[in-house]
C-alpha positions as a Markdown table, in Angstrom:
| # | Residue | x | y | z |
|---|---|---|---|---|
| 1 | Met | -114.9 | 106.2 | 6.8 |
| 2 | Ile | -115.5 | 107.9 | 3.2 |
| 3 | Asp | -113.5 | 106.3 | 0.4 |
| 4 | Gln | -111.5 | 109.3 | -0.6 |
| 5 | Arg | -109.5 | 107.8 | -3.8 |
| 6 | Pro | -109.7 | 109.9 | -6.7 |
| 7 | Ala | -110.2 | 106.6 | -9.1 |
| 8 | Asp | -111.0 | 103.2 | -9.2 |
| 9 | Thr | -107.7 | 101.5 | -9.7 |
| 10 | Ala | -107.6 | 99.0 | -12.9 |
| 11 | Val | -105.2 | 96.1 | -10.7 |
| 12 | Thr | -106.3 | 92.7 | -10.5 |
| 13 | Pro | -108.4 | 92.1 | -7.9 |
| 14 | Pro | -106.4 | 89.8 | -5.4 |
| 15 | Gly | -108.9 | 86.6 | -5.8 |
| 16 | Trp | -108.6 | 83.4 | -3.3 |
| 17 | Thr | -106.4 | 84.5 | -0.7 |
| 18 | Pro | -106.7 | 83.2 | 3.2 |
| 19 | Arg | -107.7 | 87.1 | 3.7 |
| 20 | Thr | -110.7 | 87.3 | 1.2 |
| 21 | Ala | -111.6 | 83.6 | 1.9 |
| 22 | Tyr | -112.4 | 85.0 | 5.3 |
| 23 | Ala | -114.1 | 88.0 | 4.1 |
| 24 | Val | -116.2 | 85.6 | 1.7 |
| 25 | Ala | -117.0 | 83.1 | 4.7 |
| 26 | Leu | -118.3 | 86.1 | 7.3 |
| 27 | Leu | -120.4 | 87.9 | 4.1 |
| 28 | Thr | -122.2 | 84.3 | 3.6 |
| 29 | Leu | -122.5 | 84.0 | 7.8 |
| 30 | Ile | -124.3 | 87.5 | 7.8 |
| 31 | Tyr | -126.1 | 86.7 | 4.6 |
| 32 | Ala | -126.6 | 83.2 | 6.3 |
| 33 | Phe | -128.3 | 85.3 | 9.2 |
| 34 | Asn | -130.3 | 87.6 | 6.7 |
| 35 | Thr | -132.0 | 84.9 | 5.4 |
| 36 | Val | -132.9 | 82.9 | 8.8 |
| 37 | Asp | -134.0 | 86.5 | 10.3 |
| 38 | Arg | -136.3 | 87.1 | 7.4 |
| 39 | Asn | -138.0 | 83.6 | 6.9 |
| 40 | Leu | -138.2 | 82.7 | 10.2 |
| 41 | Phe | -142.0 | 84.2 | 10.7 |
| 42 | Gly | -142.6 | 81.7 | 7.9 |
| 43 | Leu | -141.4 | 79.0 | 10.2 |
| 44 | Leu | -143.5 | 80.3 | 12.5 |
| 45 | Val | -146.6 | 80.5 | 10.5 |
| 46 | Pro | -149.0 | 78.0 | 12.4 |
| 47 | Leu | -148.3 | 79.1 | 15.5 |
| 48 | Ile | -148.2 | 82.7 | 14.9 |
| 49 | Lys | -151.3 | 82.6 | 13.1 |
| 50 | Gln | -152.8 | 80.4 | 16.2 |
| 51 | Asp | -152.0 | 82.7 | 18.8 |
| 52 | Leu | -152.6 | 86.2 | 16.8 |
| 53 | His | -155.7 | 85.2 | 14.9 |
| 54 | Leu | -154.9 | 85.9 | 11.5 |
| 55 | Ser | -156.0 | 84.9 | 7.7 |
| 56 | Asp | -154.0 | 83.3 | 5.4 |
| 57 | Thr | -154.1 | 86.8 | 3.2 |
| 58 | Met | -153.1 | 89.0 | 6.5 |
| 59 | Ile | -150.3 | 86.5 | 6.9 |
| 60 | Gly | -148.9 | 86.9 | 3.1 |
| 61 | Leu | -149.2 | 90.6 | 3.8 |
| 62 | Leu | -147.1 | 90.4 | 7.4 |
| 63 | Ser | -144.5 | 88.4 | 5.7 |
| 64 | Gly | -144.4 | 89.7 | 2.3 |
| 65 | Phe | -145.6 | 93.3 | 1.7 |
| 66 | Ala | -144.5 | 94.7 | 5.2 |
| 67 | Phe | -141.2 | 93.2 | 5.3 |
| 68 | Ala | -140.8 | 94.3 | 1.2 |
| 69 | Leu | -141.9 | 97.8 | 1.5 |
| 70 | Phe | -138.9 | 99.5 | 3.6 |
| 71 | Tyr | -136.3 | 96.7 | 2.4 |
| 72 | Ala | -136.9 | 97.6 | -0.9 |
| 73 | Thr | -137.3 | 101.4 | -0.3 |
| 74 | Ala | -134.0 | 101.5 | 1.9 |
| 75 | Ala | -131.8 | 99.1 | -0.5 |
| 76 | Leu | -131.5 | 102.1 | -3.1 |
| 77 | Pro | -130.1 | 104.9 | -1.2 |
| 78 | Ile | -128.2 | 102.7 | 1.0 |
| 79 | Ala | -126.5 | 101.3 | -2.1 |
| 80 | Ser | -125.7 | 104.5 | -3.3 |
| 81 | Phe | -124.1 | 105.3 | 0.0 |
| 82 | Ala | -122.1 | 102.2 | -0.2 |
| 83 | Asp | -120.9 | 103.0 | -3.7 |
| 84 | Arg | -119.7 | 106.1 | -2.0 |
| 85 | Ser | -118.9 | 105.4 | 1.4 |
| 86 | Asn | -117.1 | 102.3 | 3.9 |
| 87 | Arg | -119.4 | 99.1 | 3.0 |
| 88 | Arg | -118.2 | 97.1 | 6.0 |
| 89 | Asn | -119.1 | 99.6 | 8.3 |
| 90 | Ile | -122.8 | 99.7 | 6.8 |
| 91 | Ile | -123.1 | 95.9 | 6.7 |
| 92 | Ala | -122.1 | 96.0 | 10.7 |
| 93 | Ala | -124.2 | 98.6 | 11.6 |
| 94 | Gly | -127.0 | 97.1 | 9.5 |
| 95 | Leu | -126.7 | 93.5 | 10.9 |
| 96 | Ala | -126.6 | 95.1 | 14.6 |
| 97 | Phe | -130.2 | 96.7 | 13.9 |
| 98 | Trp | -132.2 | 93.9 | 12.1 |
| 99 | Ser | -130.6 | 91.9 | 15.1 |
| 100 | Val | -132.2 | 93.6 | 17.6 |
| 101 | Met | -135.5 | 94.1 | 15.3 |
| 102 | Thr | -135.6 | 90.2 | 14.9 |
| 103 | Val | -135.4 | 90.2 | 19.2 |
| 104 | Leu | -138.3 | 92.6 | 19.4 |
| 105 | His | -140.7 | 90.3 | 17.0 |
| 106 | Gly | -140.8 | 88.0 | 20.3 |
| 107 | Phe | -142.1 | 90.8 | 22.4 |
| 108 | Val | -145.4 | 91.5 | 20.0 |
| 109 | Gln | -148.8 | 91.3 | 21.2 |
| 110 | Asn | -151.0 | 92.3 | 18.0 |
| 111 | Ile | -151.0 | 92.5 | 14.4 |
| 112 | Trp | -150.0 | 96.0 | 14.4 |
| 113 | Gln | -146.8 | 95.5 | 16.4 |
| 114 | Met | -146.4 | 92.5 | 14.2 |
| 115 | Gly | -146.5 | 94.9 | 11.5 |
| 116 | Val | -143.9 | 97.7 | 12.8 |
| 117 | Ser | -141.5 | 95.3 | 13.7 |
| 118 | Arg | -141.3 | 93.6 | 10.0 |
| 119 | Phe | -141.4 | 96.7 | 8.6 |
| 120 | Leu | -138.1 | 97.7 | 10.6 |
| 121 | Leu | -136.6 | 94.5 | 10.6 |
| 122 | Gly | -136.6 | 95.3 | 6.1 |
| 123 | Ala | -135.1 | 98.5 | 6.7 |
| 124 | Gly | -132.5 | 96.6 | 8.6 |
| 125 | Glu | -131.6 | 94.1 | 5.8 |
| 126 | Ala | -131.3 | 96.0 | 3.2 |
| 127 | Thr | -128.3 | 97.0 | 4.4 |
| 128 | Ser | -126.4 | 93.6 | 3.7 |
| 129 | Val | -127.3 | 92.2 | 0.3 |
| 130 | Ala | -126.2 | 94.8 | -2.0 |
| 131 | Pro | -122.9 | 96.3 | -0.1 |
| 132 | Ser | -122.0 | 92.5 | 0.2 |
| 133 | Asn | -121.8 | 92.1 | -3.5 |
| 134 | Ser | -120.0 | 95.0 | -4.1 |
| 135 | Ile | -117.2 | 94.0 | -2.2 |
| 136 | Ile | -117.2 | 90.6 | -3.6 |
| 137 | Ala | -116.7 | 92.0 | -7.1 |
| 138 | Asp | -113.7 | 94.7 | -5.8 |
| 139 | Leu | -112.3 | 91.0 | -4.6 |
| 140 | Phe | -112.3 | 88.8 | -7.6 |
| 141 | Ser | -111.9 | 88.9 | -11.2 |
| 142 | Ala | -115.6 | 88.8 | -13.4 |
| 143 | Glu | -114.5 | 85.0 | -14.3 |
| 144 | Gln | -114.1 | 84.1 | -10.3 |
| 145 | Arg | -117.2 | 85.9 | -9.3 |
| 146 | Pro | -119.9 | 83.3 | -10.3 |
| 147 | Leu | -118.0 | 80.8 | -7.4 |
| 148 | Ala | -117.7 | 83.3 | -5.2 |
| 149 | Leu | -121.3 | 84.5 | -5.4 |
| 150 | Gly | -122.4 | 81.0 | -5.0 |
| 151 | Phe | -120.9 | 80.6 | -1.8 |
| 152 | Leu | -122.8 | 83.9 | -0.6 |
| 153 | Ser | -126.1 | 82.6 | -2.3 |
| 154 | Met | -125.7 | 79.1 | -0.3 |
| 155 | Ala | -126.0 | 81.2 | 2.8 |
| 156 | Thr | -129.9 | 81.1 | 2.2 |
| 157 | Ser | -129.9 | 77.0 | 2.9 |
| 158 | Leu | -126.7 | 77.2 | 5.5 |
| 159 | Gly | -128.5 | 79.2 | 7.9 |
| 160 | Ile | -131.6 | 76.7 | 7.3 |
| 161 | Leu | -129.7 | 73.8 | 7.8 |
| 162 | Val | -128.3 | 75.2 | 11.5 |
| 163 | Ala | -130.8 | 77.7 | 12.4 |
| 164 | Phe | -134.3 | 75.5 | 11.6 |
| 165 | Pro | -134.1 | 72.3 | 13.2 |
| 166 | Leu | -133.1 | 74.3 | 16.5 |
| 167 | Leu | -135.4 | 77.2 | 16.4 |
| 168 | Gly | -138.5 | 74.4 | 15.4 |
| 169 | Trp | -137.5 | 72.7 | 18.9 |
| 170 | Val | -137.5 | 75.9 | 20.6 |
| 171 | Ser | -140.7 | 77.2 | 19.1 |
| 172 | Gln | -142.4 | 74.0 | 19.8 |
| 173 | Glu | -141.2 | 73.7 | 23.1 |
| 174 | His | -141.2 | 77.3 | 24.4 |
| 175 | Gly | -143.5 | 79.0 | 21.9 |
| 176 | Trp | -143.0 | 81.1 | 18.6 |
| 177 | Arg | -141.7 | 84.3 | 20.3 |
| 178 | Tyr | -138.5 | 82.8 | 22.0 |
| 179 | Ala | -137.7 | 81.3 | 18.7 |
| 180 | Phe | -137.3 | 85.1 | 17.6 |
| 181 | Ile | -135.5 | 86.0 | 20.7 |
| 182 | Ala | -132.7 | 83.2 | 20.1 |
| 183 | Ala | -132.5 | 83.9 | 16.3 |
| 184 | Gly | -131.6 | 87.6 | 16.8 |
| 185 | Leu | -129.3 | 87.7 | 19.9 |
| 186 | Pro | -126.2 | 85.9 | 17.9 |
| 187 | Gly | -126.2 | 88.6 | 15.2 |
| 188 | Ile | -125.5 | 91.6 | 17.8 |
| 189 | Leu | -121.9 | 89.5 | 18.0 |
| 190 | Leu | -121.5 | 88.9 | 14.8 |
| 191 | Ala | -121.5 | 92.4 | 13.9 |
| 192 | Val | -119.1 | 93.5 | 16.2 |
| 193 | Leu | -116.7 | 90.5 | 15.0 |
| 194 | Phe | -117.0 | 91.8 | 11.6 |
| 195 | Phe | -116.8 | 95.2 | 12.0 |
| 196 | Phe | -113.3 | 94.5 | 13.7 |
| 197 | Thr | -111.2 | 91.7 | 11.5 |
| 198 | Val | -112.9 | 92.5 | 7.9 |
| 199 | Lys | -111.3 | 95.6 | 6.2 |
| 200 | Glu | -113.0 | 97.6 | 3.3 |
| 201 | Pro | -111.6 | 96.7 | 0.4 |
| 202 | Val | -109.9 | 98.7 | -2.5 |
| 203 | Arg | -112.7 | 99.3 | -5.4 |
| 204 | Val | -111.1 | 97.5 | -8.4 |
| 205 | Ala | -112.0 | 98.2 | -12.3 |
| 206 | Asp | -112.0 | 95.0 | -14.5 |
| 207 | Pro | -109.8 | 95.4 | -17.6 |
| 208 | Gly | -111.0 | 97.4 | -20.7 |
| 209 | Glu | -113.5 | 98.7 | -18.3 |
| 210 | Gln | -114.0 | 102.8 | -17.8 |
| 211 | Lys | -113.0 | 103.8 | -15.0 |
| 212 | Val | -115.1 | 106.6 | -13.1 |
| 213 | Ala | -113.2 | 108.9 | -11.4 |
| 214 | Asp | -115.7 | 110.2 | -9.3 |
| 215 | Pro | -118.9 | 108.6 | -7.6 |
| 216 | Val | -121.9 | 109.0 | -9.5 |
| 217 | Asn | -125.1 | 109.5 | -8.0 |
| 218 | Leu | -128.2 | 107.4 | -7.7 |
| 219 | Arg | -129.7 | 109.0 | -11.0 |
| 220 | Gln | -126.7 | 108.4 | -12.8 |
| 221 | Ala | -126.4 | 104.9 | -12.0 |
| 222 | Leu | -129.9 | 104.1 | -12.8 |
| 223 | Gly | -129.9 | 106.1 | -16.3 |
| 224 | Tyr | -126.9 | 103.9 | -17.0 |
| 225 | Leu | -128.2 | 100.8 | -16.1 |
| 226 | Leu | -131.8 | 101.0 | -17.1 |
| 227 | Arg | -130.8 | 101.6 | -21.0 |
| 228 | Ser | -129.5 | 98.4 | -21.2 |
| 229 | Arg | -132.3 | 95.9 | -22.0 |
| 230 | Gly | -130.2 | 92.8 | -20.7 |
| 231 | Phe | -129.9 | 94.1 | -17.4 |
| 232 | Val | -133.9 | 95.2 | -17.2 |
| 233 | Leu | -134.9 | 91.4 | -18.6 |
| 234 | Gly | -132.5 | 90.1 | -15.7 |
| 235 | Ile | -134.2 | 92.1 | -13.2 |
| 236 | Ala | -137.2 | 90.7 | -14.4 |
| 237 | Ala | -136.1 | 87.2 | -14.1 |
| 238 | Gly | -134.6 | 87.5 | -10.7 |
| 239 | Thr | -137.8 | 89.5 | -9.6 |
| 240 | Leu | -139.6 | 85.8 | -10.7 |
| 241 | Val | -137.2 | 84.1 | -8.8 |
| 242 | Ser | -137.5 | 85.8 | -5.5 |
| 243 | Met | -141.5 | 85.6 | -5.8 |
| 244 | Asn | -141.1 | 81.8 | -6.0 |
| 245 | Met | -139.0 | 82.2 | -2.9 |
| 246 | Ala | -141.1 | 84.3 | -1.2 |
| 247 | Ile | -143.8 | 81.7 | -1.8 |
| 248 | Thr | -141.9 | 79.0 | -0.7 |
| 249 | His | -140.6 | 80.1 | 2.5 |
| 250 | Thr | -143.5 | 81.4 | 3.4 |
| 251 | Trp | -145.9 | 78.6 | 2.9 |
| 252 | Val | -144.1 | 75.3 | 3.1 |
| 253 | Pro | -144.4 | 75.2 | 6.5 |
| 254 | Ala | -148.1 | 75.8 | 6.7 |
| 255 | Phe | -148.9 | 73.3 | 3.8 |
| 256 | Leu | -146.3 | 70.4 | 6.0 |
| 257 | Ser | -148.6 | 71.3 | 8.8 |
| 258 | Arg | -152.0 | 71.5 | 7.3 |
| 259 | Val | -151.4 | 68.4 | 4.5 |
| 260 | His | -148.7 | 66.3 | 6.1 |
| 261 | Glu | -150.1 | 67.0 | 9.5 |
| 262 | Leu | -146.1 | 67.8 | 11.1 |
| 263 | Ser | -145.5 | 69.0 | 14.4 |
| 264 | Gln | -143.8 | 72.1 | 14.7 |
| 265 | Ser | -140.4 | 70.6 | 15.3 |
| 266 | Glu | -140.9 | 68.1 | 12.6 |
| 267 | Ile | -141.2 | 71.1 | 10.1 |
| 268 | Gly | -138.4 | 72.7 | 11.3 |
| 269 | Thr | -135.8 | 69.7 | 11.2 |
| 270 | Phe | -137.3 | 68.5 | 7.4 |
| 271 | Met | -136.9 | 72.4 | 6.4 |
| 272 | Gly | -133.3 | 72.5 | 7.6 |
| 273 | Leu | -132.3 | 68.9 | 7.0 |
| 274 | Leu | -133.7 | 68.7 | 3.0 |
| 275 | Arg | -133.3 | 72.8 | 2.1 |
| 276 | Gly | -130.3 | 73.2 | 3.9 |
| 277 | Pro | -127.9 | 70.7 | 1.9 |
| 278 | Gly | -130.3 | 71.2 | -1.3 |
| 279 | Gly | -128.8 | 74.7 | -0.8 |
| 280 | Ile | -125.3 | 74.3 | -0.3 |
| 281 | Val | -124.9 | 72.0 | -3.1 |
| 282 | Gly | -126.9 | 74.2 | -5.4 |
| 283 | Gly | -125.0 | 77.3 | -4.8 |
| 284 | Leu | -121.4 | 75.9 | -5.2 |
| 285 | Ala | -122.9 | 73.8 | -8.4 |
| 286 | Gly | -124.5 | 76.7 | -9.9 |
| 287 | Gly | -121.3 | 79.0 | -9.6 |
| 288 | Trp | -118.6 | 76.5 | -10.4 |
| 289 | Leu | -120.7 | 75.0 | -13.7 |
| 290 | Thr | -121.4 | 78.7 | -14.6 |
| 291 | Met | -117.8 | 80.0 | -14.4 |
| 292 | Ala | -116.4 | 76.5 | -15.9 |
| 293 | Leu | -119.2 | 76.7 | -19.2 |
| 294 | Ser | -118.8 | 80.4 | -19.4 |
| 295 | Lys | -115.0 | 80.2 | -20.4 |
| 296 | Arg | -115.8 | 78.5 | -23.2 |
| 297 | Asp | -118.9 | 80.4 | -24.2 |
| 298 | Arg | -120.2 | 83.1 | -22.7 |
| 299 | Arg | -123.6 | 82.5 | -23.4 |
| 300 | Trp | -123.8 | 80.0 | -20.7 |
| 301 | Leu | -123.7 | 82.9 | -18.3 |
| 302 | Tyr | -127.1 | 83.4 | -18.9 |
| 303 | Arg | -128.1 | 79.4 | -19.7 |
| 304 | Val | -126.8 | 77.7 | -16.9 |
| 305 | Pro | -129.8 | 80.2 | -14.6 |
| 306 | Ala | -131.9 | 79.7 | -17.1 |
| 307 | Ile | -132.1 | 76.3 | -16.9 |
| 308 | Gly | -132.0 | 75.9 | -13.4 |
| 309 | Met | -135.4 | 78.2 | -13.8 |
| 310 | Leu | -137.1 | 76.0 | -15.7 |
| 311 | Leu | -136.6 | 72.9 | -13.6 |
| 312 | Ile | -137.9 | 74.4 | -10.5 |
| 313 | Ala | -141.4 | 74.2 | -11.7 |
| 314 | Pro | -141.5 | 70.2 | -11.9 |
| 315 | Ala | -139.6 | 69.9 | -9.0 |
| 316 | Gln | -142.4 | 72.1 | -7.0 |
| 317 | Leu | -144.8 | 69.6 | -8.6 |
| 318 | Leu | -143.3 | 66.8 | -6.9 |
| 319 | Leu | -142.9 | 68.9 | -3.6 |
| 320 | Leu | -147.1 | 69.7 | -3.7 |
| 321 | Phe | -148.3 | 66.3 | -4.9 |
| 322 | Gly | -145.7 | 64.0 | -4.1 |
| 323 | Gly | -146.4 | 61.1 | -1.3 |
| 324 | Pro | -144.5 | 60.8 | 1.8 |
| 325 | Ala | -141.2 | 60.2 | 0.4 |
| 326 | Met | -141.3 | 62.1 | -2.9 |
| 327 | Trp | -142.6 | 65.4 | -1.1 |
| 328 | Lys | -139.2 | 65.5 | 0.3 |
| 329 | Leu | -137.0 | 65.1 | -2.8 |
| 330 | Gly | -139.0 | 68.0 | -4.2 |
| 331 | Leu | -138.1 | 69.8 | -1.4 |
| 332 | Ala | -134.3 | 69.3 | -1.4 |
| 333 | Leu | -134.6 | 69.8 | -5.3 |
| 334 | Glu | -136.5 | 72.8 | -5.8 |
| 335 | Thr | -134.2 | 74.6 | -3.1 |
| 336 | Met | -131.0 | 73.2 | -5.0 |
| 337 | Leu | -132.5 | 74.6 | -7.9 |
| 338 | Val | -133.3 | 77.8 | -7.0 |
| 339 | Ile | -130.1 | 78.8 | -5.4 |
| 340 | Ser | -128.4 | 77.3 | -8.1 |
| 341 | Thr | -129.6 | 80.5 | -10.2 |
| 342 | Ile | -128.8 | 83.4 | -7.9 |
| 343 | Gly | -125.3 | 83.5 | -7.7 |
| 344 | Pro | -125.2 | 83.3 | -11.8 |
| 345 | Leu | -127.7 | 86.1 | -11.9 |
| 346 | Phe | -126.1 | 88.4 | -9.4 |
| 347 | Ala | -122.9 | 88.0 | -11.5 |
| 348 | Leu | -124.8 | 88.8 | -14.6 |
| 349 | Leu | -126.2 | 92.0 | -13.0 |
| 350 | Leu | -122.8 | 93.2 | -11.8 |
| 351 | Ala | -121.4 | 92.5 | -14.8 |
| 352 | Thr | -123.5 | 95.2 | -16.5 |
| 353 | Ala | -122.4 | 98.0 | -13.9 |
| 354 | Gln | -119.5 | 100.1 | -13.7 |
| 355 | Pro | -117.4 | 99.6 | -10.5 |
| 356 | Arg | -119.3 | 102.4 | -8.6 |
| 357 | Met | -122.4 | 101.8 | -9.8 |
| 358 | Arg | -122.4 | 97.9 | -8.4 |
| 359 | Ser | -124.4 | 98.5 | -5.3 |
| 360 | Val | -126.7 | 100.2 | -6.9 |
| 361 | Ala | -127.1 | 97.6 | -9.6 |
| 362 | Ile | -127.7 | 95.1 | -7.0 |
| 363 | Ala | -130.3 | 97.5 | -4.8 |
| 364 | Phe | -132.1 | 98.1 | -7.6 |
| 365 | Phe | -133.0 | 94.6 | -8.6 |
| 366 | Leu | -133.9 | 94.1 | -4.6 |
| 367 | Phe | -136.1 | 97.2 | -4.9 |
| 368 | Val | -138.2 | 95.7 | -7.9 |
| 369 | Ser | -138.0 | 92.0 | -6.8 |
| 370 | Asn | -138.9 | 92.3 | -3.1 |
| 371 | Ile | -141.5 | 95.2 | -4.0 |
| 372 | Ile | -143.3 | 92.4 | -6.5 |
| 373 | Gly | -141.8 | 89.2 | -5.6 |
| 374 | Gln | -141.4 | 89.5 | -2.1 |
| 375 | Gly | -144.1 | 91.8 | -1.8 |
| 376 | Leu | -146.9 | 90.2 | -3.7 |
| 377 | Gly | -146.0 | 86.4 | -3.9 |
| 378 | Pro | -146.8 | 85.5 | -0.3 |
| 379 | Leu | -150.0 | 87.7 | -0.7 |
| 380 | Ile | -151.2 | 86.5 | -3.7 |
| 381 | Ser | -150.4 | 82.6 | -2.8 |
| 382 | Gly | -152.3 | 83.6 | 0.5 |
| 383 | Gly | -155.3 | 85.3 | -0.8 |
| 384 | Leu | -155.8 | 82.2 | -3.2 |
| 385 | Ser | -155.7 | 80.0 | -0.2 |
| 386 | Asp | -158.8 | 82.0 | 1.5 |
| 387 | Ile | -160.9 | 81.7 | -1.8 |
| 388 | Leu | -159.9 | 77.5 | -2.1 |
| 389 | Ala | -159.9 | 77.2 | 1.4 |
| 390 | Pro | -164.2 | 77.0 | 1.3 |
| 391 | Ala | -164.2 | 74.0 | -1.2 |
| 392 | Leu | -160.9 | 72.7 | -0.7 |
| 393 | Gly | -160.1 | 73.0 | 2.9 |
| 394 | Asp | -156.4 | 72.2 | 4.2 |
| 395 | Glu | -156.1 | 71.4 | 0.4 |
| 396 | Ala | -156.3 | 74.9 | -0.6 |
| 397 | Ile | -153.1 | 75.7 | -0.1 |
| 398 | Arg | -151.1 | 73.2 | -2.5 |
| 399 | Phe | -152.9 | 74.5 | -5.1 |
| 400 | Ala | -152.5 | 78.3 | -4.1 |
| 401 | Met | -148.9 | 77.3 | -3.9 |
| 402 | Leu | -148.9 | 76.6 | -7.5 |
| 403 | Ser | -148.2 | 80.3 | -8.3 |
| 404 | Ala | -144.7 | 79.5 | -7.4 |
| 405 | Ala | -144.1 | 77.4 | -10.4 |
| 406 | Val | -145.8 | 79.5 | -12.6 |
| 407 | Ala | -143.2 | 82.3 | -11.7 |
| 408 | Ala | -140.3 | 79.9 | -12.0 |
| 409 | Leu | -141.0 | 79.2 | -15.9 |
| 410 | Leu | -141.9 | 82.6 | -16.5 |
| 411 | Ala | -138.4 | 83.5 | -14.7 |
| 412 | Ser | -136.5 | 81.3 | -17.1 |
| 413 | Leu | -138.4 | 82.5 | -20.3 |
| 414 | Cys | -136.7 | 86.3 | -19.3 |
| 415 | Cys | -133.5 | 85.2 | -18.7 |
| 416 | Leu | -132.9 | 83.8 | -22.0 |
| 417 | Gly | -134.4 | 86.8 | -23.5 |
| 418 | Ala | -131.7 | 88.6 | -21.4 |
| 419 | Gly | -129.7 | 86.7 | -23.0 |
| 420 | Arg | -130.5 | 87.4 | -26.6 |
| 421 | Gln | -130.3 | 91.1 | -25.4 |
| 422 | Thr | -127.1 | 91.4 | -24.0 |
| 423 | Asp | -124.1 | 91.3 | -26.2 |
| 424 | Thr | -122.2 | 88.4 | -24.5 |
| 425 | Thr | -118.5 | 89.3 | -25.7 |
| 426 | Gln | -118.7 | 92.2 | -23.5 |
| 427 | Ile | -119.3 | 90.5 | -20.3 |
| 428 | Arg | -115.7 | 89.1 | -20.1 |
| 429 | Ser | -114.7 | 92.3 | -19.0 |
| 430 | Gly | -117.7 | 93.2 | -17.4 |
| 431 | Val | -117.8 | 96.1 | -20.3 |
| 432 | His | -121.6 | 97.4 | -21.3 |
| 433 | His | -122.6 | 99.7 | -23.6 |
């Protein structure tokens, strides 16, 4: 249903109520399905590589670019439509579609069919993140958003915590195809539940923010956003974090299989039990810490994620080069730190946009971060692994994954640069000139 309101309201968002908490809970659960469905390919890489006879470079291409191309391309027009339409309906339809695409992964017979399945999965998942962030922006004030978005960001680890041990066991006992089928079917039911129990919220402008009487088109929204150097540097920081995440989600299971000789079930268990709690703590802690510190000094909106990005690198070095106990600590820490940056980063990007540009702001970030980060990250590291393999054998993957730590360090620098380019006194109300 199209939103027919002539102007965005300037009333205070409802904040935390049973209704908004339920909406955040379901959006978080949907994001968890989003994360599991896209990253399940990485968990199953050892089995898929053997069954379909693929090189690491081809694995990186399927995991990253094949998914990211349609995901990023579809995200902008979908977000522009969401800024003028019913976001609840878009999310529900998209969830049902990508869940079916996840199931279809279990029926592919060759690399070309897998590529098409990855393309279509990306197109479906493009309906989720930007509209979800836009809905949360209308339910909570600018000061409350980092915590609310922190809950949303912890979905990445919540899904892995619950699903990966189970799906790792399914893949070991019944094969990787059944793991995709088991992952996709519940999402169809969740889409129905979300559609019938969550209402589209009223679009709310922050106090002091210029109201937009009519929905803006995609060109107008992008023109407004790209004039902000802080927004552009924030996009760069988020893109490098996305590259870091894509590399680790794709290659950590292969690293554990080749270097530490873990079974498929053990990989799923360790990924779930170490990454799950670490990410949940990181999502909540990052959102709460940013909200608490930024009340005193708005510059902490940038400082908190910048510090988190900086600390990702040593945690990942611990993962890659630590002994039997230390690599487990490194995996938990790097997940906690990565997830801690996501909520604050989304809050900053939302703060630069007017109400009817919020979905576009997040979608443009997703477009750039997925084409460059998700698309190229696994491909670069996979190519490095193939290049180093003749000299290093199974150890090649360890050194190829150092590219993730480099990306984290560069992300921290970009985040600090974004802070210097942004008038933080305007972030309080979401105003940006």
